[in-house]
A tleap script that builds the chain and sets N, CA, C and O, in Angstrom:
source leaprc.protein.ff14SB
mol = sequence {
  NMET ALA GLN GLN VAL PRO PHE LYS GLU GLY
  LEU LEU THR THR PRO LEU SER PRO LEU GLU
  ASN VAL ARG LEU LYS GLY ILE LYS CYS ARG
  ALA CYS GLY SER LEU ALA LEU GLY GLU SER
  LYS TYR CYS ILE ASN CYS THR SER LYS ASP
  VAL GLU GLU TYR VAL PHE SER LYS TYR GLY
  LYS ILE TYR SER TYR THR VAL ILE ARG HIE
  ALA PRO PRO PRO PRO TYR PRO GLN GLU SER
  PHE LYS PRO PHE PRO VAL ALA TRP VAL GLU
  LEU GLU ASP GLY LEU PHE ILE VAL SER GLU
  ILE THR GLY CYS GLY LEU ASP GLU LEU ASP
  PHE GLY MET ARG VAL GLU LEU ASP VAL GLY
  LYS GLY TRP ALA ASP ASP LYS GLY ASN ASP
  VAL MET MET TYR LYS PHE LYS LEU ILE CLYS
}
set mol.1.N position { 0.842 -1.188 0.000 }
set mol.1.CA position { 0.000 0.000 0.000 }
set mol.1.C position { 0.884 1.246 0.000 }
set mol.1.O position { 1.851 1.327 0.757 }
set mol.2.N position { 0.555 2.192 -0.831 }
set mol.2.CA position { 1.341 3.425 -0.938 }
set mol.2.C position { 1.198 4.255 0.331 }
set mol.2.O position { 0.117 4.363 0.910 }
set mol.3.N position { 2.316 4.836 0.744 }
set mol.3.CA position { 2.305 5.756 1.876 }
set mol.3.C position { 2.388 7.174 1.348 }
set mol.3.O position { 2.854 7.408 0.233 }
set mol.4.N position { 1.934 8.117 2.156 }
set mol.4.CA position { 2.072 9.525 1.814 }
set mol.4.C position { 3.358 10.034 2.450 }
set mol.4.O position { 3.559 9.913 3.658 }
set mol.5.N position { 4.232 10.609 1.615 }
set mol.5.CA position { 5.493 11.167 2.103 }
set mol.5.C position { 5.605 12.606 1.614 }
set mol.5.O position { 5.154 12.919 0.513 }
set mol.6.N position { 6.206 13.493 2.426 }
set mol.6.CA position { 6.360 14.883 1.985 }
set mol.6.C position { 7.417 14.986 0.897 }
set mol.6.O position { 8.351 14.185 0.865 }
set mol.7.N position { 7.282 15.967 0.002 }
set mol.7.CA position { 8.280 16.142 -1.052 }
set mol.7.C position { 9.608 16.604 -0.468 }
set mol.7.O position { 10.659 16.376 -1.066 }
set mol.8.N position { 9.572 17.251 0.693 }
set mol.8.CA position { 10.791 17.640 1.408 }
set mol.8.C position { 10.475 17.624 2.894 }
set mol.8.O position { 9.480 18.202 3.331 }
set mol.9.N position { 11.322 16.963 3.664 }
set mol.9.CA position { 11.116 16.888 5.112 }
set mol.9.C position { 11.158 18.280 5.726 }
set mol.9.O position { 11.958 19.127 5.327 }
set mol.10.N position { 10.282 18.502 6.704 }
set mol.10.CA position { 10.309 19.733 7.470 }
set mol.10.C position { 9.500 20.886 6.917 }
set mol.10.O position { 9.489 21.962 7.515 }
set mol.11.N position { 8.811 20.697 5.782 }
set mol.11.CA position { 8.015 21.785 5.206 }
set mol.11.C position { 6.520 21.653 5.471 }
set mol.11.O position { 5.786 22.639 5.395 }
set mol.12.N position { 6.067 20.444 5.781 }
set mol.12.CA position { 4.643 20.203 6.016 }
set mol.12.C position { 4.439 19.645 7.418 }
set mol.12.O position { 5.262 18.875 7.914 }
set mol.13.N position { 3.329 20.041 8.061 }
set mol.13.CA position { 3.006 19.463 9.354 }
set mol.13.C position { 2.630 18.002 9.154 }
set mol.13.O position { 2.222 17.600 8.065 }
set mol.14.N position { 2.771 17.217 10.209 }
set mol.14.CA position { 2.402 15.806 10.168 }
set mol.14.C position { 1.393 15.541 11.271 }
set mol.14.O position { 1.372 16.267 12.265 }
set mol.15.N position { 0.557 14.524 11.125 }
set mol.15.CA position { 0.520 13.569 10.026 }
set mol.15.C position { -0.016 14.202 8.738 }
set mol.15.O position { -0.616 15.276 8.757 }
set mol.16.N position { 0.214 13.514 7.630 }
set mol.16.CA position { -0.207 14.016 6.322 }
set mol.16.C position { -1.650 13.631 5.991 }
set mol.16.O position { -2.057 13.651 4.829 }
set mol.17.N position { -2.402 13.288 7.004 }
set mol.17.CA position { -3.803 12.941 6.802 }
set mol.17.C position { -4.580 13.338 8.052 }
set mol.17.O position { -4.107 13.081 9.159 }
set mol.18.N position { -5.741 13.947 7.922 }
set mol.18.CA position { -6.395 14.355 6.682 }
set mol.18.C position { -5.693 15.553 6.046 }
set mol.18.O position { -5.177 16.423 6.748 }
set mol.19.N position { -5.676 15.593 4.729 }
set mol.19.CA position { -4.925 16.618 3.995 }
set mol.19.C position { -5.383 18.033 4.294 }
set mol.19.O position { -4.571 18.958 4.275 }
set mol.20.N position { -6.673 18.222 4.572 }
set mol.20.CA position { -7.154 19.585 4.835 }
set mol.20.C position { -6.594 20.168 6.136 }
set mol.20.O position { -6.696 21.373 6.365 }
set mol.21.N position { -6.001 19.319 6.994 }
set mol.21.CA position { -5.395 19.803 8.239 }
set mol.21.C position { -3.900 20.070 8.113 }
set mol.21.O position { -3.299 20.632 9.028 }
set mol.22.N position { -3.292 19.680 7.002 }
set mol.22.CA position { -1.849 19.867 6.812 }
set mol.22.C position { -1.560 21.337 6.525 }
set mol.22.O position { -2.296 21.990 5.784 }
set mol.23.N position { -0.489 21.846 7.114 }
set mol.23.CA position { -0.073 23.241 6.930 }
set mol.23.C position { 1.407 23.286 6.577 }
set mol.23.O position { 2.151 22.336 6.821 }
set mol.24.N position { 1.815 24.400 6.004 }
set mol.24.CA position { 3.237 24.664 5.814 }
set mol.24.C position { 3.824 25.018 7.170 }
set mol.24.O position { 3.162 25.642 7.999 }
set mol.25.N position { 5.078 24.615 7.394 }
set mol.25.CA position { 5.701 24.979 8.658 }
set mol.25.C position { 7.099 25.520 8.419 }
set mol.25.O position { 7.699 25.317 7.363 }
set mol.26.N position { 7.588 26.201 9.413 }
set mol.26.CA position { 8.909 26.801 9.330 }
set mol.26.C position { 9.346 27.260 10.694 }
set mol.26.O position { 9.088 26.598 11.699 }
set mol.27.N position { 10.018 28.412 10.728 }
set mol.27.CA position { 10.512 28.948 11.990 }
set mol.27.C position { 10.139 30.422 12.131 }
set mol.27.O position { 9.907 31.133 11.153 }
set mol.28.N position { 10.092 30.842 13.383 }
set mol.28.CA position { 9.946 32.260 13.716 }
set mol.28.C position { 11.071 32.606 14.677 }
set mol.28.O position { 11.300 31.903 15.660 }
set mol.29.N position { 11.768 33.691 14.385 }
set mol.29.CA position { 12.869 34.135 15.231 }
set mol.29.C position { 12.303 34.899 16.426 }
set mol.29.O position { 11.529 35.842 16.262 }
set mol.30.N position { 12.697 34.483 17.623 }
set mol.30.CA position { 12.250 35.189 18.826 }
set mol.30.C position { 12.981 36.516 18.995 }
set mol.30.O position { 12.498 37.408 19.692 }
set mol.31.N position { 14.137 36.648 18.363 }
set mol.31.CA position { 14.941 37.869 18.502 }
set mol.31.C position { 14.439 38.996 17.602 }
set mol.31.O position { 14.307 40.135 18.052 }
set mol.32.N position { 14.156 38.686 16.327 }
set mol.32.CA position { 13.785 39.756 15.389 }
set mol.32.C position { 12.393 39.592 14.792 }
set mol.32.O position { 11.897 40.508 14.137 }
set mol.33.N position { 11.748 38.436 15.006 }
set mol.33.CA position { 10.400 38.220 14.504 }
set mol.33.C position { 10.317 37.715 13.077 }
set mol.33.O position { 9.215 37.512 12.569 }
set mol.34.N position { 11.451 37.505 12.409 }
set mol.34.CA position { 11.438 37.037 11.021 }
set mol.34.C position { 10.875 35.623 10.916 }
set mol.34.O position { 11.026 34.804 11.822 }
set mol.35.N position { 10.225 35.362 9.790 }
set mol.35.CA position { 9.674 34.052 9.484 }
set mol.35.C position { 10.454 33.429 8.339 }
set mol.35.O position { 10.950 34.137 7.462 }
set mol.36.N position { 10.563 32.103 8.345 }
set mol.36.CA position { 11.216 31.388 7.248 }
set mol.36.C position { 10.537 30.040 7.070 }
set mol.36.O position { 10.120 29.415 8.045 }
set mol.37.N position { 10.427 29.598 5.839 }
set mol.37.CA position { 9.820 28.312 5.518 }
set mol.37.C position { 10.839 27.202 5.730 }
set mol.37.O position { 12.001 27.350 5.352 }
set mol.38.N position { 10.419 26.091 6.331 }
set mol.38.CA position { 11.290 24.944 6.545 }
set mol.38.C position { 12.019 25.005 7.874 }
set mol.38.O position { 11.969 26.003 8.592 }
set mol.39.N position { 12.703 23.902 8.181 }
set mol.39.CA position { 13.430 23.798 9.438 }
set mol.39.C position { 14.772 24.507 9.347 }
set mol.39.O position { 15.438 24.470 8.312 }
set mol.40.N position { 15.158 25.149 10.434 }
set mol.40.CA position { 16.474 25.775 10.530 }
set mol.40.C position { 16.796 25.969 12.001 }
set mol.40.O position { 15.898 26.148 12.824 }
set mol.41.N position { 18.064 25.934 12.324 }
set mol.41.CA position { 18.498 26.122 13.707 }
set mol.41.C position { 18.841 27.574 13.999 }
set mol.41.O position { 19.128 27.932 15.141 }
set mol.42.N position { 18.811 28.413 12.961 }
set mol.42.CA position { 19.120 29.835 13.167 }
set mol.42.C position { 18.264 30.691 12.236 }
set mol.42.O position { 17.723 30.207 11.242 }
set mol.43.N position { 18.154 31.965 12.580 }
set mol.43.CA position { 17.371 32.923 11.801 }
set mol.43.C position { 18.145 33.333 10.550 }
set mol.43.O position { 19.334 33.643 10.627 }
set mol.44.N position { 17.478 33.335 9.409 }
set mol.44.CA position { 18.143 33.731 8.166 }
set mol.44.C position { 18.302 35.239 8.065 }
set mol.44.O position { 19.031 35.729 7.203 }
set mol.45.N position { 17.624 35.981 8.939 }
set mol.45.CA position { 17.712 37.440 8.921 }
set mol.45.C position { 18.815 37.955 9.847 }
set mol.45.O position { 19.676 38.723 9.420 }
set mol.46.N position { 18.789 37.530 11.120 }
set mol.46.CA position { 19.737 38.078 12.102 }
set mol.46.C position { 20.732 37.049 12.620 }
set mol.46.O position { 21.598 37.399 13.422 }
set mol.47.N position { 20.640 35.810 12.197 }
set mol.47.CA position { 21.489 34.668 12.575 }
set mol.47.C position { 21.337 34.234 14.029 }
set mol.47.O position { 22.143 33.439 14.512 }
set mol.48.N position { 20.335 34.727 14.733 }
set mol.48.CA position { 20.078 34.288 16.103 }
set mol.48.C position { 19.702 32.810 16.102 }
set mol.48.O position { 19.064 32.322 15.169 }
set mol.49.N position { 20.104 32.106 17.155 }
set mol.49.CA position { 19.709 30.703 17.314 }
set mol.49.C position { 18.446 30.572 18.159 }
set mol.49.O position { 18.012 29.461 18.465 }
set mol.50.N position { 17.862 31.696 18.531 }
set mol.50.CA position { 16.651 31.708 19.344 }
set mol.50.C position { 15.429 31.671 18.424 }
set mol.50.O position { 14.747 32.677 18.226 }
set mol.51.N position { 15.169 30.479 17.865 }
set mol.51.CA position { 14.061 30.294 16.923 }
set mol.51.C position { 13.099 29.239 17.453 }
set mol.51.O position { 13.471 28.381 18.254 }
set mol.52.N position { 11.864 29.319 16.993 }
set mol.52.CA position { 10.853 28.342 17.373 }
set mol.52.C position { 10.121 27.857 16.126 }
set mol.52.O position { 10.042 28.563 15.121 }
set mol.53.N position { 9.582 26.628 16.210 }
set mol.53.CA position { 8.789 26.114 15.092 }
set mol.53.C position { 7.552 26.987 14.928 }
set mol.53.O position { 6.979 27.465 15.907 }
set mol.54.N position { 7.150 27.187 13.679 }
set mol.54.CA position { 6.013 28.051 13.373 }
set mol.54.C position { 5.154 27.370 12.314 }
set mol.54.O position { 5.677 26.874 11.316 }
set mol.55.N position { 3.856 27.344 12.520 }
set mol.55.CA position { 2.913 26.786 11.547 }
set mol.55.C position { 2.181 27.951 10.888 }
set mol.55.O position { 1.567 28.775 11.565 }
set mol.56.N position { 2.255 28.008 9.564 }
set mol.56.CA position { 1.720 29.136 8.802 }
set mol.56.C position { 0.221 29.021 8.543 }
set mol.56.O position { -0.340 27.925 8.533 }
set mol.57.N position { -0.407 30.157 8.335 }
set mol.57.CA position { -1.812 30.216 7.940 }
set mol.57.C position { -1.981 29.521 6.591 }
set mol.57.O position { -1.057 29.504 5.778 }
set mol.58.N position { -3.142 28.957 6.360 }
set mol.58.CA position { -3.405 28.316 5.068 }
set mol.58.C position { -3.946 29.297 4.038 }
set mol.58.O position { -4.235 28.906 2.907 }
set mol.59.N position { -4.087 30.572 4.414 }
set mol.59.CA position { -4.656 31.579 3.520 }
set mol.59.C position { -3.643 32.652 3.146 }
set mol.59.O position { -2.746 32.984 3.921 }
set mol.60.N position { -3.808 33.183 1.947 }
set mol.60.CA position { -2.953 34.265 1.486 }
set mol.60.C position { -3.598 34.976 0.312 }
set mol.60.O position { -4.768 34.762 -0.004 }
set mol.61.N position { -2.802 35.832 -0.331 }
set mol.61.CA position { -3.302 36.538 -1.518 }
set mol.61.C position { -2.188 36.605 -2.559 }
set mol.61.O position { -1.003 36.557 -2.230 }
set mol.62.N position { -2.595 36.716 -3.811 }
set mol.62.CA position { -1.638 36.760 -4.915 }
set mol.62.C position { -0.990 38.137 -4.964 }
set mol.62.O position { -1.666 39.159 -5.081 }
set mol.63.N position { 0.329 38.139 -4.873 }
set mol.63.CA position { 1.102 39.371 -4.953 }
set mol.63.C position { 1.527 39.636 -6.399 }
set mol.63.O position { 1.487 40.770 -6.878 }
set mol.64.N position { 1.936 38.557 -7.085 }
set mol.64.CA position { 2.339 38.614 -8.490 }
set mol.64.C position { 2.162 37.218 -9.074 }
set mol.64.O position { 2.061 36.246 -8.325 }
set mol.65.N position { 2.123 37.102 -10.396 }
set mol.65.CA position { 1.901 35.783 -10.990 }
set mol.65.C position { 2.432 35.727 -12.419 }
set mol.65.O position { 2.706 36.751 -13.045 }
set mol.66.N position { 2.570 34.484 -12.919 }
set mol.66.CA position { 2.966 34.229 -14.298 }
set mol.66.C position { 2.449 32.844 -14.680 }
set mol.66.O position { 1.828 32.164 -13.863 }
set mol.67.N position { 2.704 32.427 -15.915 }
set mol.67.CA position { 2.338 31.090 -16.381 }
set mol.67.C position { 3.612 30.357 -16.770 }
set mol.67.O position { 4.423 30.876 -17.538 }
set mol.68.N position { 3.791 29.142 -16.237 }
set mol.68.CA position { 4.923 28.283 -16.595 }
set mol.68.C position { 4.522 27.513 -17.846 }
set mol.68.O position { 3.548 26.760 -17.841 }
set mol.69.N position { 5.282 27.711 -18.915 }
set mol.69.CA position { 4.929 27.091 -20.197 }
set mol.69.C position { 5.889 25.977 -20.618 }
set mol.69.O position { 5.694 25.344 -21.656 }
set mol.70.N position { 6.933 25.737 -19.805 }
set mol.70.CA position { 7.890 24.660 -20.077 }
set mol.70.C position { 7.985 23.772 -18.844 }
set mol.70.O position { 7.938 24.271 -17.720 }
set mol.71.N position { 8.115 22.473 -19.040 }
set mol.71.CA position { 8.137 21.521 -17.928 }
set mol.71.C position { 9.303 21.791 -16.982 }
set mol.71.O position { 10.437 21.961 -17.430 }
set mol.72.N position { 9.030 21.832 -15.650 }
set mol.72.CA position { 10.120 21.924 -14.684 }
set mol.72.C position { 10.959 20.648 -14.756 }
set mol.72.O position { 10.483 19.636 -15.271 }
set mol.73.N position { 12.187 20.672 -14.256 }
set mol.73.CA position { 13.044 19.487 -14.315 }
set mol.73.C position { 12.527 18.372 -13.405 }
set mol.73.O position { 11.724 18.625 -12.506 }
set mol.74.N position { 12.992 17.123 -13.640 }
set mol.74.CA position { 12.628 16.027 -12.744 }
set mol.74.C position { 12.998 16.398 -11.304 }
set mol.74.O position { 13.990 17.095 -11.091 }
set mol.75.N position { 12.233 15.954 -10.329 }
set mol.75.CA position { 11.336 14.799 -10.340 }
set mol.75.C position { 9.927 15.100 -10.817 }
set mol.75.O position { 9.072 14.215 -10.777 }
set mol.76.N position { 9.656 16.316 -11.268 }
set mol.76.CA position { 8.321 16.633 -11.769 }
set mol.76.C position { 8.050 15.835 -13.041 }
set mol.76.O position { 8.936 15.693 -13.884 }
set mol.77.N position { 6.826 15.311 -13.186 }
set mol.77.CA position { 6.499 14.509 -14.374 }
set mol.77.C position { 6.693 15.314 -15.662 }
set mol.77.O position { 6.240 16.455 -15.758 }
set mol.78.N position { 7.362 14.723 -16.640 }
set mol.78.CA position { 7.653 15.399 -17.897 }
set mol.78.C position { 6.643 15.065 -18.993 }
set mol.78.O position { 6.307 15.915 -19.818 }
set mol.79.N position { 6.166 13.828 -18.995 }
set mol.79.CA position { 5.361 13.345 -20.114 }
set mol.79.C position { 3.963 13.952 -20.182 }
set mol.79.O position { 3.379 14.035 -21.263 }
set mol.80.N position { 3.426 14.373 -19.054 }
set mol.80.CA position { 2.051 14.881 -19.051 }
set mol.80.C position { 1.987 16.388 -18.787 }
set mol.80.O position { 0.968 16.890 -18.314 }
set mol.81.N position { 3.060 17.104 -19.088 }
set mol.81.CA position { 3.127 18.529 -18.760 }
set mol.81.C position { 2.091 19.354 -19.520 }
set mol.81.O position { 1.888 19.183 -20.721 }
set mol.82.N position { 1.447 20.251 -18.783 }
set mol.82.CA position { 0.553 21.265 -19.355 }
set mol.82.C position { 0.901 22.583 -18.678 }
set mol.82.O position { 1.227 22.581 -17.491 }
set mol.83.N position { 0.845 23.707 -19.382 }
set mol.83.CA position { 1.137 25.002 -18.746 }
set mol.83.C position { 0.269 25.212 -17.497 }
set mol.83.O position { -0.882 24.776 -17.443 }
set mol.84.N position { 0.850 25.890 -16.496 }
set mol.84.CA position { 0.121 26.136 -15.249 }
set mol.84.C position { 0.523 27.481 -14.650 }
set mol.84.O position { 1.646 27.945 -14.849 }
set mol.85.N position { -0.406 28.107 -13.908 }
set mol.85.CA position { -0.105 29.397 -13.286 }
set mol.85.C position { 0.697 29.231 -11.997 }
set mol.85.O position { 0.487 28.289 -11.232 }
set mol.86.N position { 1.613 30.159 -11.777 }
set mol.86.CA position { 2.431 30.210 -10.566 }
set mol.86.C position { 2.339 31.623 -10.017 }
set mol.86.O position { 2.330 32.598 -10.768 }
set mol.87.N position { 2.271 31.719 -8.692 }
set mol.87.CA position { 2.151 33.046 -8.081 }
set mol.87.C position { 3.129 33.213 -6.930 }
set mol.87.O position { 3.564 32.245 -6.306 }
set mol.88.N position { 3.457 34.463 -6.671 }
set mol.88.CA position { 4.177 34.894 -5.485 }
set mol.88.C position { 3.055 35.201 -4.502 }
set mol.88.O position { 2.380 36.223 -4.620 }
set mol.89.N position { 2.856 34.303 -3.521 }
set mol.89.CA position { 1.738 34.391 -2.585 }
set mol.89.C position { 2.210 35.022 -1.279 }
set mol.89.O position { 3.231 34.624 -0.718 }
set mol.90.N position { 1.458 36.005 -0.806 }
set mol.90.CA position { 1.723 36.583 0.510 }
set mol.90.C position { 0.761 35.932 1.497 }
set mol.90.O position { -0.448 36.156 1.440 }
set mol.91.N position { 1.317 35.116 2.413 }
set mol.91.CA position { 0.482 34.474 3.422 }
set mol.91.C position { -0.005 35.497 4.437 }
set mol.91.O position { 0.588 36.566 4.584 }
set mol.92.N position { -1.082 35.171 5.134 }
set mol.92.CA position { -1.611 36.078 6.154 }
set mol.92.C position { -0.575 36.395 7.227 }
set mol.92.O position { -0.659 37.428 7.892 }
set mol.93.N position { 0.395 35.511 7.392 }
set mol.93.CA position { 1.461 35.713 8.383 }
set mol.93.C position { 2.510 36.716 7.919 }
set mol.93.O position { 3.326 37.177 8.718 }
set mol.94.N position { 2.492 37.056 6.632 }
set mol.94.CA position { 3.470 37.991 6.086 }
set mol.94.C position { 4.581 37.339 5.286 }
set mol.94.O position { 5.372 38.044 4.659 }
set mol.95.N position { 4.667 36.006 5.284 }
set mol.95.CA position { 5.692 35.303 4.509 }
set mol.95.C position { 5.276 35.262 3.041 }
set mol.95.O position { 4.102 35.060 2.730 }
set mol.96.N position { 6.236 35.453 2.144 }
set mol.96.CA position { 5.999 35.320 0.707 }
set mol.96.C position { 6.519 33.964 0.260 }
set mol.96.O position { 7.592 33.534 0.684 }
set mol.97.N position { 5.754 33.287 -0.600 }
set mol.97.CA position { 6.122 31.956 -1.069 }
set mol.97.C position { 5.672 31.796 -2.520 }
set mol.97.O position { 4.613 32.293 -2.904 }
set mol.98.N position { 6.475 31.105 -3.320 }
set mol.98.CA position { 6.120 30.818 -4.713 }
set mol.98.C position { 5.355 29.500 -4.745 }
set mol.98.O position { 5.749 28.529 -4.099 }
set mol.99.N position { 4.268 29.472 -5.497 }
set mol.99.CA position { 3.458 28.266 -5.553 }
set mol.99.C position { 2.670 28.191 -6.850 }
set mol.99.O position { 2.312 29.208 -7.444 }
set mol.100.N position { 2.409 26.957 -7.274 }
set mol.100.CA position { 1.438 26.739 -8.344 }
set mol.100.C position { 0.058 27.130 -7.821 }
set mol.100.O position { -0.238 26.952 -6.640 }
set mol.101.N position { -0.778 27.661 -8.701 }
set mol.101.CA position { -2.146 28.031 -8.343 }
set mol.101.C position { -3.102 27.112 -9.093 }
set mol.101.O position { -2.996 26.955 -10.309 }
set mol.102.N position { -4.034 26.506 -8.365 }
set mol.102.CA position { -5.010 25.595 -8.964 }
set mol.102.C position { -6.410 26.198 -8.854 }
set mol.102.O position { -6.621 27.209 -8.185 }
set mol.103.N position { -7.348 25.556 -9.520 }
set mol.103.CA position { -8.744 25.979 -9.431 }
set mol.103.C position { -9.084 27.162 -10.312 }
set mol.103.O position { -10.055 27.876 -10.062 }
set mol.104.N position { -8.268 27.372 -11.361 }
set mol.104.CA position { -8.530 28.503 -12.255 }
set mol.104.C position { -7.878 28.246 -13.610 }
set mol.104.O position { -7.000 27.393 -13.739 }
set mol.105.N position { -8.313 28.983 -14.598 }
set mol.105.CA position { -7.693 28.936 -15.911 }
set mol.105.C position { -6.442 29.801 -15.938 }
set mol.105.O position { -6.174 30.551 -15.000 }
set mol.106.N position { -5.681 29.692 -17.014 }
set mol.106.CA position { -4.425 30.434 -17.132 }
set mol.106.C position { -4.622 31.938 -17.172 }
set mol.106.O position { -3.705 32.690 -16.844 }
set mol.107.N position { -5.793 32.383 -17.565 }
set mol.107.CA position { -6.035 33.824 -17.704 }
set mol.107.C position { -7.003 34.379 -16.657 }
set mol.107.O position { -7.548 35.467 -16.840 }
set mol.108.N position { -7.222 33.649 -15.568 }
set mol.108.CA position { -8.195 34.069 -14.561 }
set mol.108.C position { -7.580 34.738 -13.337 }
set mol.108.O position { -8.322 35.208 -12.474 }
set mol.109.N position { -6.269 34.799 -13.229 }
set mol.109.CA position { -5.634 35.351 -12.030 }
set mol.109.C position { -5.539 36.864 -12.084 }
set mol.109.O position { -5.504 37.469 -13.155 }
set mol.110.N position { -5.499 37.459 -10.901 }
set mol.110.CA position { -5.273 38.890 -10.786 }
set mol.110.C position { -4.622 39.165 -9.434 }
set mol.110.O position { -4.709 38.353 -8.513 }
set mol.111.N position { -3.981 40.298 -9.332 }
set mol.111.CA position { -3.321 40.697 -8.101 }
set mol.111.C position { -4.342 40.821 -6.974 }
set mol.111.O position { -5.452 41.309 -7.181 }
set mol.112.N position { -3.957 40.376 -5.783 }
set mol.112.CA position { -4.813 40.507 -4.611 }
set mol.112.C position { -5.854 39.426 -4.430 }
set mol.112.O position { -6.553 39.415 -3.417 }
set mol.113.N position { -5.981 38.502 -5.395 }
set mol.113.CA position { -6.971 37.432 -5.249 }
set mol.113.C position { -6.591 36.531 -4.074 }
set mol.113.O position { -5.411 36.273 -3.835 }
set mol.114.N position { -7.601 36.057 -3.345 }
set mol.114.CA position { -7.377 35.205 -2.181 }
set mol.114.C position { -7.152 33.766 -2.613 }
set mol.114.O position { -7.781 33.272 -3.549 }
set mol.115.N position { -6.228 33.095 -1.901 }
set mol.115.CA position { -5.897 31.703 -2.167 }
set mol.115.C position { -5.840 30.933 -0.850 }
set mol.115.O position { -5.692 31.505 0.230 }
set mol.116.N position { -5.962 29.606 -0.984 }
set mol.116.CA position { -5.938 28.713 0.172 }
set mol.116.C position { -4.975 27.564 -0.106 }
set mol.116.O position { -4.920 27.058 -1.227 }
set mol.117.N position { -4.212 27.149 0.911 }
set mol.117.CA position { -3.291 26.024 0.785 }
set mol.117.C position { -4.039 24.775 0.348 }
set mol.117.O position { -5.132 24.493 0.839 }
set mol.118.N position { -3.446 24.030 -0.575 }
set mol.118.CA position { -4.047 22.819 -1.118 }
set mol.118.C position { -2.953 21.761 -1.217 }
set mol.118.O position { -2.178 21.755 -2.173 }
set mol.119.N position { -2.889 20.863 -0.229 }
set mol.119.CA position { -1.868 19.815 -0.208 }
set mol.119.C position { -2.438 18.571 -0.873 }
set mol.119.O position { -3.554 18.151 -0.567 }
set mol.120.N position { -1.666 17.985 -1.784 }
set mol.120.CA position { -2.113 16.789 -2.481 }
set mol.120.C position { -0.954 16.064 -3.132 }
set mol.120.O position { 0.196 16.493 -3.041 }
set mol.121.N position { -1.269 14.962 -3.788 }
set mol.121.CA position { -0.250 14.141 -4.442 }
set mol.121.C position { 0.362 14.896 -5.611 }
set mol.121.O position { -0.347 15.410 -6.476 }
set mol.122.N position { 1.696 14.955 -5.625 }
set mol.122.CA position { 2.417 15.554 -6.738 }
set mol.122.C position { 2.828 14.507 -7.754 }
set mol.122.O position { 2.717 14.728 -8.959 }
set mol.123.N position { 3.307 13.357 -7.269 }
set mol.123.CA position { 3.742 12.255 -8.117 }
set mol.123.C position { 3.970 11.037 -7.240 }
set mol.123.O position { 3.865 11.132 -6.017 }
set mol.124.N position { 4.279 9.897 -7.840 }
set mol.124.CA position { 4.644 8.686 -7.110 }
set mol.124.C position { 6.152 8.523 -7.202 }
set mol.124.O position { 6.733 8.683 -8.275 }
set mol.125.N position { 6.789 8.204 -6.075 }
set mol.125.CA position { 8.239 7.998 -6.104 }
set mol.125.C position { 8.558 6.587 -6.585 }
set mol.125.O position { 7.653 5.810 -6.890 }
set mol.126.N position { 9.847 6.258 -6.653 }
set mol.126.CA position { 10.253 4.949 -7.181 }
set mol.126.C position { 9.884 3.786 -6.259 }
set mol.126.O position { 10.013 2.628 -6.657 }
set mol.127.N position { 9.430 4.070 -5.039 }
set mol.127.CA position { 8.971 3.032 -4.112 }
set mol.127.C position { 7.450 2.903 -4.130 }
set mol.127.O position { 6.885 2.097 -3.391 }
set mol.128.N position { 6.786 3.699 -4.976 }
set mol.128.CA position { 5.339 3.657 -5.068 }
set mol.128.C position { 4.616 4.536 -4.058 }
set mol.128.O position { 3.390 4.486 -3.956 }
set mol.129.N position { 5.372 5.346 -3.305 }
set mol.129.CA position { 4.760 6.257 -2.337 }
set mol.129.C position { 4.183 7.482 -3.035 }
set mol.129.O position { 4.702 7.926 -4.059 }
set mol.130.N position { 3.116 8.018 -2.479 }
set mol.130.CA position { 2.540 9.265 -2.973 }
set mol.130.C position { 3.326 10.428 -2.378 }
set mol.130.O position { 3.310 10.637 -1.165 }
set mol.131.N position { 4.008 11.180 -3.225 }
set mol.131.CA position { 4.789 12.332 -2.774 }
set mol.131.C position { 3.849 13.529 -2.694 }
set mol.131.O position { 3.273 13.957 -3.694 }
set mol.132.N position { 3.707 14.057 -1.482 }
set mol.132.CA position { 2.748 15.126 -1.228 }
set mol.132.C position { 3.393 16.492 -1.425 }
set mol.132.O position { 4.469 16.777 -0.898 }
set mol.133.N position { 2.702 17.331 -2.201 }
set mol.133.CA position { 3.172 18.678 -2.543 }
set mol.133.C position { 2.184 19.705 -2.023 }
set mol.133.O position { 1.027 19.398 -1.738 }
set mol.134.N position { 2.666 20.923 -1.907 }
set mol.134.CA position { 1.738 22.014 -1.605 }
set mol.134.C position { 1.523 22.844 -2.858 }
set mol.134.O position { 2.426 23.017 -3.677 }
set mol.135.N position { 0.324 23.345 -2.983 }
set mol.135.CA position { -0.074 24.309 -4.007 }
set mol.135.C position { -1.056 25.239 -3.309 }
set mol.135.O position { -1.405 25.018 -2.150 }
set mol.136.N position { -1.496 26.261 -3.999 }
set mol.136.CA position { -2.567 27.101 -3.480 }
set mol.136.C position { -3.684 27.110 -4.503 }
set mol.136.O position { -3.436 27.140 -5.708 }
set mol.137.N position { -4.922 27.082 -4.014 }
set mol.137.CA position { -6.073 27.133 -4.916 }
set mol.137.C position { -6.781 28.467 -4.746 }
set mol.137.O position { -6.857 29.032 -3.654 }
set mol.138.N position { -7.286 28.937 -5.855 }
set mol.138.CA position { -8.010 30.199 -5.871 }
set mol.138.C position { -9.312 30.058 -5.087 }
set mol.138.O position { -10.043 29.083 -5.260 }
set mol.139.N position { -9.598 31.031 -4.227 }
set mol.139.CA position { -10.874 31.068 -3.513 }
set mol.139.C position { -11.820 31.913 -4.352 }
set mol.139.O position { -11.593 33.108 -4.541 }
set mol.140.N position { -12.871 31.296 -4.851 }
set mol.140.CA position { -13.812 32.010 -5.734 }
set mol.140.C position { -15.046 32.436 -4.985 }
set mol.140.O position { -15.942 33.047 -5.568 }
savepdb mol mol.pdb
quit
């Protein structure tokens, strides 16, 4: 039976089920208040080691966007590639993150539109596990 595994350790809360409860995680610096995605033992802004785990909001808004028209490199599937929208998303916490946007056509995005975290299967790895990715879906 296939297991659900994160595409990169330390970026998603666990367990990975139910998917609607999964969030992006990272760190918050107690010294300067900076946020960063993923695990780290020090702040990327001030280099303080006084950091704590932080779970990000699942909501944000589109700051900027474009359409990817060429397949990203492996491990992303190459054979079934179709153009898709990507946005610079500002989370409610203030962190900016690049993400694919789902739930819309290529020409439906605009600045300031609200989005919600959408964790799901990105691909199957060589062991048959479902590799879980994050994306954001447009809130209509």
